[in-house]
DSSP file (Angstrom, degrees, kcal/mol; ACC not computed):
  #  RESIDUE AA STRUCTURE BP1 BP2  ACC     N-H-->O    O-->H-N    N-H-->O    O-->H-N    TCO  KAPPA ALPHA  PHI   PSI    X-CA   Y-CA   Z-CA
    1    1 A M              0   0    0      0, 0.0     2,-0.4     0, 0.0    58,-0.2   0.000 360.0 360.0 360.0 139.8   13.5  -12.1    0.2
    2    2 A R  E     -A   58   0A   0     56,-2.7    56,-3.3    58,-0.3     2,-0.4  -0.887 360.0-135.5-116.6 144.4   11.8  -10.4    3.2
    3    3 A K  E     -A   57   0A   0     -2,-0.4     2,-0.4    54,-0.2    54,-0.2  -0.814  20.5-171.0 -98.1 137.0    8.1  -10.1    4.0
    4    4 A Y  E     -A   56   0A   0     52,-2.8    52,-2.5    -2,-0.4     2,-0.4  -0.997   2.4-174.2-131.5 131.7    6.7   -6.7    5.1
    5    5 A A  E     +A   55   0A   0     92,-0.5    92,-2.7    -2,-0.4     2,-0.3  -0.960  10.2 160.3-126.2 144.3    3.2   -6.1    6.4
    6    6 A F  E     -AB  54  96A   0     48,-2.1    48,-3.3    -2,-0.4     2,-0.3  -0.974  26.1-129.8-153.5 164.8    1.5   -2.8    7.3
    7    7 A K  E     +AB  53  95A   0     88,-2.2    88,-2.0    -2,-0.3     2,-0.3  -0.918  19.8 175.6-123.5 151.8   -2.0   -1.4    7.8
    8    8 A M  E     -A   52   0A   0     44,-2.2    44,-2.9    -2,-0.3     2,-0.4  -0.805  26.4-118.0-137.0 175.7   -3.8    1.6    6.5
    9    9 A K  E     -A   51   0A   0     84,-0.4    76,-2.6    76,-0.4     2,-0.3  -0.984  14.1-151.4-131.7 130.2   -7.3    2.9    6.8
   10   10 A L  B     -D   84   0B   0     40,-3.1    74,-0.3    -2,-0.4     3,-0.1  -0.692  28.4-111.3 -91.2 144.0   -9.9    3.5    4.2
   11   11 A K    >   -     0   0    0     72,-2.9     3,-1.5    -2,-0.3     4,-0.1  -0.484  50.3 -83.3 -72.0 148.3  -12.5    6.2    4.6
   12   12 A P  T 3  S+     0   0    0      0, 0.0    -1,-0.1     0, 0.0    37,-0.0  -0.185 112.8  15.1 -54.6 139.5  -16.1    4.8    5.1
   13   13 A G  T 3  S+     0   0    0     -3,-0.1     4,-0.2     1,-0.1     3,-0.1   0.563  97.7 103.2  77.2   9.6  -18.0    3.9    1.9
   14   14 A C    <>  +     0   0    0     -3,-1.5     4,-2.6     1,-0.1     5,-0.2   0.320  40.9 103.7-107.6   7.6  -14.9    3.9   -0.3
   15   15 A K  H  > S+     0   0    0      1,-0.2     4,-2.6     2,-0.2     5,-0.2   0.929  82.9  46.3 -58.3 -49.6  -14.2    0.2   -0.7
   16   16 A E  H  > S+     0   0    0      1,-0.2     4,-2.4     2,-0.2    -1,-0.2   0.887 114.3  48.1 -64.0 -38.8  -15.5   -0.1   -4.3
   17   17 A E  H  > S+     0   0    0      2,-0.2     4,-2.6    -4,-0.2    -1,-0.2   0.895 110.8  51.8 -67.8 -39.0  -13.6    3.0   -5.4
   18   18 A Y  H  X S+     0   0    0     -4,-2.6     4,-2.0     2,-0.2    -2,-0.2   0.936 111.7  46.6 -60.8 -46.8  -10.4    1.7   -3.8
   19   19 A K  H  X S+     0   0    0     -4,-2.6     4,-2.3    -5,-0.2    -2,-0.2   0.918 111.4  52.0 -61.8 -43.8  -10.8   -1.6   -5.6
   20   20 A R  H  X S+     0   0    0     -4,-2.4     4,-1.2     1,-0.2    -2,-0.2   0.927 109.9  48.2 -59.7 -46.1  -11.6    0.2   -8.9
   21   21 A R  H  < S+     0   0    0     -4,-2.6    -1,-0.2     1,-0.2    -2,-0.2   0.885 113.6  46.9 -64.7 -37.3   -8.5    2.3   -8.7
   22   22 A H  H >< S+     0   0    0     -4,-2.0     3,-1.4     1,-0.2    -1,-0.2   0.819 106.4  57.5 -75.7 -28.9   -6.3   -0.6   -7.8
   23   23 A N  H 3< S+     0   0    0     -4,-2.3    -1,-0.2     1,-0.3    -2,-0.2   0.767 113.2  42.4 -66.8 -23.6   -7.7   -2.7  -10.6
   24   24 A E  T 3< S+     0   0    0     -4,-1.2    -1,-0.3    -5,-0.2    -2,-0.2  -0.115  86.3 167.7-110.4  33.4   -6.6    0.1  -12.9
   25   25 A I    <   -     0   0    0     -3,-1.4    -3,-0.1     1,-0.1    -4,-0.0  -0.164  45.8-100.2 -52.9 139.7   -3.2    0.6  -11.3
   26   26 A W    >>  -     0   0    0      1,-0.1     4,-2.3    -5,-0.1     3,-0.6  -0.390  22.1-134.4 -64.4 133.2   -0.9    2.8  -13.4
   27   27 A P  H 3> S+     0   0    0      0, 0.0     4,-2.6     0, 0.0     5,-0.2   0.861 105.9  55.5 -56.2 -37.1    1.6    0.7  -15.4
   28   28 A E  H 3> S+     0   0    0      2,-0.2     4,-1.8     1,-0.2     5,-0.1   0.834 108.4  47.8 -68.7 -30.5    4.4    3.1  -14.4
   29   29 A L  H <> S+     0   0    0     -3,-0.6     4,-2.5     2,-0.2    -1,-0.2   0.917 112.2  48.5 -73.1 -43.8    3.6    2.5  -10.7
   30   30 A K  H  X S+     0   0    0     -4,-2.3     4,-2.3     1,-0.2    -2,-0.2   0.908 112.6  49.2 -61.0 -42.1    3.5   -1.2  -11.1
   31   31 A E  H  X S+     0   0    0     -4,-2.6     4,-3.0    -5,-0.2     5,-0.2   0.907 109.7  51.8 -64.2 -42.4    6.8   -1.1  -13.0
   32   32 A L  H  X S+     0   0    0     -4,-1.8     4,-1.5     2,-0.2    -2,-0.2   0.926 110.5  48.0 -60.1 -46.4    8.4    1.1  -10.3
   33   33 A L  H  <>S+     0   0    0     -4,-2.5     5,-2.6     2,-0.2    -2,-0.2   0.936 114.0  46.7 -61.1 -46.4    7.4   -1.4   -7.6
   34   34 A S  H ><5S+     0   0    0     -4,-2.3     3,-1.8     1,-0.2    -2,-0.2   0.930 112.0  49.5 -61.9 -46.5    8.7   -4.3   -9.5
   35   35 A K  H 3<5S+     0   0    0     -4,-3.0    -1,-0.2     1,-0.3    -2,-0.2   0.759 106.6  57.8 -65.4 -23.4   12.0   -2.6  -10.4
   36   36 A S  T 3<5S-     0   0    0     -4,-1.5    24,-0.3    -5,-0.2    -1,-0.3   0.440 124.0-105.3 -84.9   0.2   12.4   -1.7   -6.7
   37   37 A G  T < 5S+     0   0    0     -3,-1.8    22,-2.4     1,-0.3     2,-0.6   0.663  73.8 141.2  87.6  17.2   12.2   -5.5   -5.8
   38   38 A I  E   < +C   58   0A   0     -5,-2.6     2,-0.3    20,-0.2    -1,-0.3  -0.844  22.4 159.3 -98.0 121.7    8.6   -5.4   -4.5
   39   39 A H  E     +C   57   0A   0     18,-3.1    18,-2.8    -2,-0.6    -5,-0.0  -0.850  46.6  29.5-136.0 167.7    6.6   -8.5   -5.5
   40   40 A D  E    S+     0   0A   0     -2,-0.3     2,-0.6     1,-0.2    -1,-0.2   0.910  72.2 179.8  46.2  55.7    3.6  -10.5   -4.4
   41   41 A Y  E     +     0   0A   0     15,-0.2     2,-0.4    -3,-0.2    15,-0.2  -0.792   2.0 176.2 -93.6 118.1    1.9   -7.4   -3.0
   42   42 A T  E     -C   55   0A   0     13,-3.1    13,-2.8    -2,-0.6     2,-0.4  -0.970  15.3-163.3-127.6 139.2   -1.6   -8.1   -1.6
   43   43 A I  E     -C   54   0A   0     -2,-0.4     2,-0.3    11,-0.2    11,-0.2  -0.990   8.5-172.0-124.1 128.5   -4.0   -5.8    0.2
   44   44 A F  E     -C   53   0A   0      9,-3.3     9,-2.6    -2,-0.4     2,-0.4  -0.740  11.1-142.7-110.1 160.7   -6.9   -7.1    2.3
   45   45 A I  E     -C   52   0A   0     -2,-0.3     2,-0.8     7,-0.2     7,-0.2  -0.989   8.9-150.7-127.6 138.7   -9.7   -5.2    3.9
   46   46 A D  E >>> -C   51   0A   0      5,-2.6     4,-2.3    -2,-0.4     3,-1.0  -0.918  16.7-162.3 -98.5 105.0  -11.5   -5.6    7.3
   47   47 A E  T 345S+     0   0    0     -2,-0.8    -1,-0.1     1,-0.3   -32,-0.1   0.717  83.1  61.6 -67.5 -21.1  -14.9   -4.3    6.3
   48   48 A E  T 345S+     0   0    0      1,-0.2    -1,-0.3     3,-0.1    -2,-0.0   0.840 123.4  18.4 -71.0 -32.1  -16.0   -3.8    9.9
   49   49 A T  T <45S-     0   0    0     -3,-1.0    -2,-0.2     2,-0.1    -1,-0.2   0.517  96.1-124.8-115.5  -9.4  -13.2   -1.3   10.6
   50   50 A N  T  <5 +     0   0    0     -4,-2.3   -40,-3.1     1,-0.3     2,-0.4   0.689  57.7 153.8  63.8  20.9  -12.1   -0.2    7.1
   51   51 A I  E   < -AC   9  46A   0     -5,-0.9    -5,-2.6   -42,-0.2     2,-0.5  -0.678  35.6-148.5 -80.4 130.1   -8.6   -1.3    8.0
   52   52 A L  E     -AC   8  45A   0    -44,-2.9   -44,-2.2    -2,-0.4     2,-0.5  -0.856   7.7-159.8 -96.7 133.2   -6.5   -2.2    5.0
   53   53 A F  E     -AC   7  44A   0     -9,-2.6    -9,-3.3    -2,-0.5     2,-0.4  -0.967  11.4-168.9-117.5 117.5   -3.9   -4.9    5.7
   54   54 A A  E     -AC   6  43A   0    -48,-3.3   -48,-2.1    -2,-0.5     2,-0.4  -0.859  10.3-176.0-113.7 142.1   -1.1   -5.1    3.2
   55   55 A V  E     +AC   5  42A   0    -13,-2.8   -13,-3.1    -2,-0.4     2,-0.3  -1.000   9.9 169.7-133.4 134.0    1.7   -7.7    2.7
   56   56 A Q  E     -A    4   0A   0    -52,-2.5   -52,-2.8    -2,-0.4     2,-0.4  -0.993  27.9-132.6-142.8 150.5    4.5   -7.5    0.2
   57   57 A F  E     -AC   3  39A   0    -18,-2.8   -18,-3.1    -2,-0.3     2,-0.4  -0.869  23.6-160.0-102.6 137.1    7.7   -9.4   -0.5
   58   58 A M  E     -AC   2  38A   0    -56,-3.3   -56,-2.7    -2,-0.4   -20,-0.2  -0.961  21.5-163.3-123.4 131.3   10.8   -7.4   -0.9
   59   59 A E  S    S+     0   0    0    -22,-2.4     2,-0.2    -2,-0.4   -22,-0.1   0.792  88.5  28.1 -76.9 -29.7   14.1   -8.4   -2.6
   60   60 A Q  S    S-     0   0    0    -24,-0.3     2,-0.4     2,-0.3   -58,-0.3  -0.509 104.4 -88.8-116.1-173.5   15.8   -5.5   -1.0
   61   61 A D  S    S+     0   0    0     -2,-0.2     2,-0.5   -60,-0.1   -24,-0.1  -0.209  92.8 107.5 -93.6  44.5   15.2   -3.6    2.2
   62   62 A I        -     0   0    0     -2,-0.4    -2,-0.3   -26,-0.2     2,-0.2  -0.984  47.7-170.6-125.8 122.0   12.8   -1.2    0.5
   63   63 A S    >   -     0   0    0     -2,-0.5     3,-1.7    -5,-0.1     4,-0.2  -0.560  43.0-100.1-100.4 172.0    9.1   -1.3    0.9
   64   64 A S  G >  S+     0   0    0      1,-0.3     3,-1.1    -2,-0.2    -1,-0.1   0.800 123.7  61.5 -60.7 -27.3    6.5    0.6   -1.1
   65   65 A Q  G 3  S+     0   0    0      1,-0.2     3,-0.4     2,-0.1    -1,-0.3   0.644  94.7  62.9 -74.0 -14.1    6.4    3.1    1.8
   66   66 A D  G <  S+     0   0    0     -3,-1.7     3,-0.3     1,-0.2    -1,-0.2   0.415  83.9  77.0 -89.8   1.5   10.1    3.9    1.2
   67   67 A L    X   +     0   0    0     -3,-1.1     3,-1.9    -4,-0.2     6,-0.3   0.002  55.1 130.0 -98.2  28.4    9.5    5.3   -2.3
   68   68 A S  T 3   +     0   0    0     -3,-0.4    -1,-0.2     1,-0.3    -2,-0.1   0.600  66.1  53.7 -65.3 -14.9    8.2    8.6   -1.0
   69   69 A T  T 3  S+     0   0    0     -3,-0.3    -1,-0.3     4,-0.1    -2,-0.1   0.509  81.5 106.6 -97.2  -4.3   10.4   10.8   -3.1
   70   70 A N    <>  -     0   0    0     -3,-1.9     4,-2.4     1,-0.1     3,-0.2  -0.596  69.8-138.1 -76.8 130.8    9.4    9.2   -6.4
   71   71 A P  H  > S+     0   0    0      0, 0.0     4,-2.3     0, 0.0     5,-0.2   0.832 102.8  53.9 -58.7 -34.4    7.1   11.5   -8.5
   72   72 A V  H  > S+     0   0    0      2,-0.2     4,-2.3     1,-0.2     5,-0.1   0.914 110.4  46.6 -66.2 -41.8    4.9    8.5   -9.5
   73   73 A V  H  > S+     0   0    0     -6,-0.3     4,-2.8    -3,-0.2     5,-0.2   0.918 111.9  50.4 -66.2 -43.9    4.4    7.5   -5.9
   74   74 A I  H  X S+     0   0    0     -4,-2.4     4,-2.2     1,-0.2    -2,-0.2   0.916 111.4  49.0 -60.3 -43.6    3.6   11.1   -4.9
   75   75 A K  H  X S+     0   0    0     -4,-2.3     4,-2.0    -5,-0.2    -1,-0.2   0.904 111.7  49.1 -63.1 -42.2    1.1   11.4   -7.7
   76   76 A W  H  X S+     0   0    0     -4,-2.3     4,-2.0     2,-0.2    -2,-0.2   0.921 109.4  52.0 -63.2 -44.4   -0.5    8.1   -6.7
   77   77 A W  H  X S+     0   0    0     -4,-2.8     4,-1.2     1,-0.2    -2,-0.2   0.916 110.5  47.7 -59.3 -43.5   -0.7    9.2   -3.0
   78   78 A K  H  < S+     0   0    0     -4,-2.2     4,-0.4     1,-0.2     3,-0.3   0.888 110.5  53.0 -64.5 -37.8   -2.5   12.4   -4.0
   79   79 A Y  H  < S+     0   0    0     -4,-2.0     3,-0.3     1,-0.2    -1,-0.2   0.846 115.5  40.1 -63.8 -35.3   -4.8   10.4   -6.3
   80   80 A M  H >X S+     0   0    0     -4,-2.0     3,-1.9     1,-0.2     4,-0.7   0.566  89.7  92.9 -90.6 -11.2   -5.8    8.1   -3.3
   81   81 A A  T 3< S+     0   0    0     -4,-1.2     3,-0.3    -3,-0.3    -1,-0.2   0.742  76.7  61.8 -61.4 -26.5   -5.9   10.8   -0.6
   82   82 A D  T 34 S+     0   0    0     -4,-0.4    -1,-0.3    -3,-0.3    -2,-0.1   0.654 112.9  35.4 -76.1 -12.3   -9.6   11.5   -1.0
   83   83 A I  T <4 S+     0   0    0     -3,-1.9   -72,-2.9    -4,-0.1     2,-0.3   0.403 114.9  54.9-119.7   1.4  -10.5    7.9    0.0
   84   84 A M  B  < S-D   10   0B   0     -4,-0.7     2,-0.4    -3,-0.3   -74,-0.2  -0.909  85.7-102.4-131.1 158.3   -7.9    7.1    2.6
   85   85 A E        +     0   0    0    -76,-2.6     8,-2.5    -2,-0.3   -76,-0.4  -0.698  54.1 179.9 -76.1 131.5   -6.6    8.5    5.9
   86   86 A T  B     -E   92   0C   0     -2,-0.4     2,-0.1     6,-0.3     5,-0.1  -0.841  30.5-112.4-133.3 165.8   -3.3   10.3    5.0
   87   87 A N    >   -     0   0    0      4,-3.0     3,-1.9    -2,-0.3     6,-0.1  -0.341  52.3 -89.7 -83.0 175.6   -0.4   12.3    6.5
   88   88 A S  T 3  S+     0   0    0      1,-0.3    -1,-0.1     2,-0.1    -2,-0.0   0.728 129.3  56.1 -64.4 -21.6    0.0   15.9    5.5
   89   89 A D  T 3  S-     0   0    0      2,-0.1    -1,-0.3     3,-0.0   -11,-0.1   0.269 120.6-109.3 -92.0  12.1    2.2   14.9    2.5
   90   90 A F  S <  S+     0   0    0     -3,-1.9    -2,-0.1     1,-0.3   -10,-0.1   0.352  74.1 139.7  76.1  -2.4   -0.7   12.7    1.2
   91   91 A S        -     0   0    0      1,-0.1    -4,-3.0    -5,-0.1    -1,-0.3  -0.432  65.5 -94.8 -66.0 146.3    1.2    9.5    2.0
   92   92 A P  B     -E   86   0C   0      0, 0.0     2,-0.9     0, 0.0    -6,-0.3  -0.369  35.1-112.5 -62.8 138.9   -1.2    6.9    3.5
   93   93 A L        +     0   0    0     -8,-2.5   -84,-0.4   -84,-0.2     2,-0.4  -0.628  56.7 170.5 -67.9 107.7   -1.3    6.8    7.2
   94   94 A S        -     0   0    0     -2,-0.9   -86,-0.2   -86,-0.1    -3,-0.0  -0.950  28.0-160.5-131.9 147.5    0.4    3.4    7.6
   95   95 A L  E     -B    7   0A   0    -88,-2.0   -88,-2.2    -2,-0.4     2,-0.1  -0.990  23.5-125.2-126.3 125.8    1.7    1.4   10.5
   96   96 A P  E     -B    6   0A   0      0, 0.0     2,-0.4     0, 0.0   -90,-0.3  -0.383  26.0-136.8 -66.4 148.6    4.1   -1.4   10.1
   97   97 A L        -     0   0    0    -92,-2.7   -92,-0.5    -2,-0.1     2,-0.3  -0.893   8.6-129.6-112.3 139.7    3.0   -4.7   11.7
   98   98 A E        -     0   0    0     -2,-0.4     2,-0.5   -94,-0.1   -94,-0.0  -0.659  21.8-120.3 -86.4 136.5    5.2   -7.0   13.7
   99   99 A I        +     0   0    0     -2,-0.3     3,-0.1     1,-0.2    -1,-0.0  -0.654  36.8 167.2 -73.5 124.5    5.3  -10.7   12.9
  100  100 A V        +     0   0    0     -2,-0.5     2,-0.3     1,-0.4    -1,-0.2   0.496  67.5  15.5-114.8 -10.6    4.2  -12.7   15.9
  101  101 A F        +     0   0    0      2,-0.0    -1,-0.4     0, 0.0     2,-0.3  -0.943  59.8 176.3-160.4 141.8    3.7  -16.1   14.2
  102  102 A H        -     0   0    0     -2,-0.3     2,-0.4    -3,-0.1    -3,-0.0  -0.987   2.0-179.1-146.9 139.3    4.8  -17.7   11.0
  103  103 A M              0   0    0     -2,-0.3    -2,-0.0     1,-0.1     0, 0.0  -0.982 360.0 360.0-139.2 128.0    4.4  -21.2    9.6
  104  104 A D              0   0    0     -2,-0.4    -1,-0.1     0, 0.0     0, 0.0   0.433 360.0 360.0 -84.5 360.0    5.6  -22.5    6.2
């Protein structure tokens, strides 16, 4: 299993809406992520910068960001686009993060 971390950016004042939407995550999206081998997916927020920090464990070499052609993912991205910084295809503007330290 591999750990993958990335960051995204939330628009100002959208934290509560972001949390609400994720608390009501669509069952079909959750199922897609699980079937793709993505588990233990956690997103943190730095409230000073609105930076979202995400960590997920992957059974395969596929992260949630690699599911960009799936209709459920495209629909979710469009649903979230009004509260996040996005690319022109509505995917979240995300940057992978390099591991610089790890301790078990």
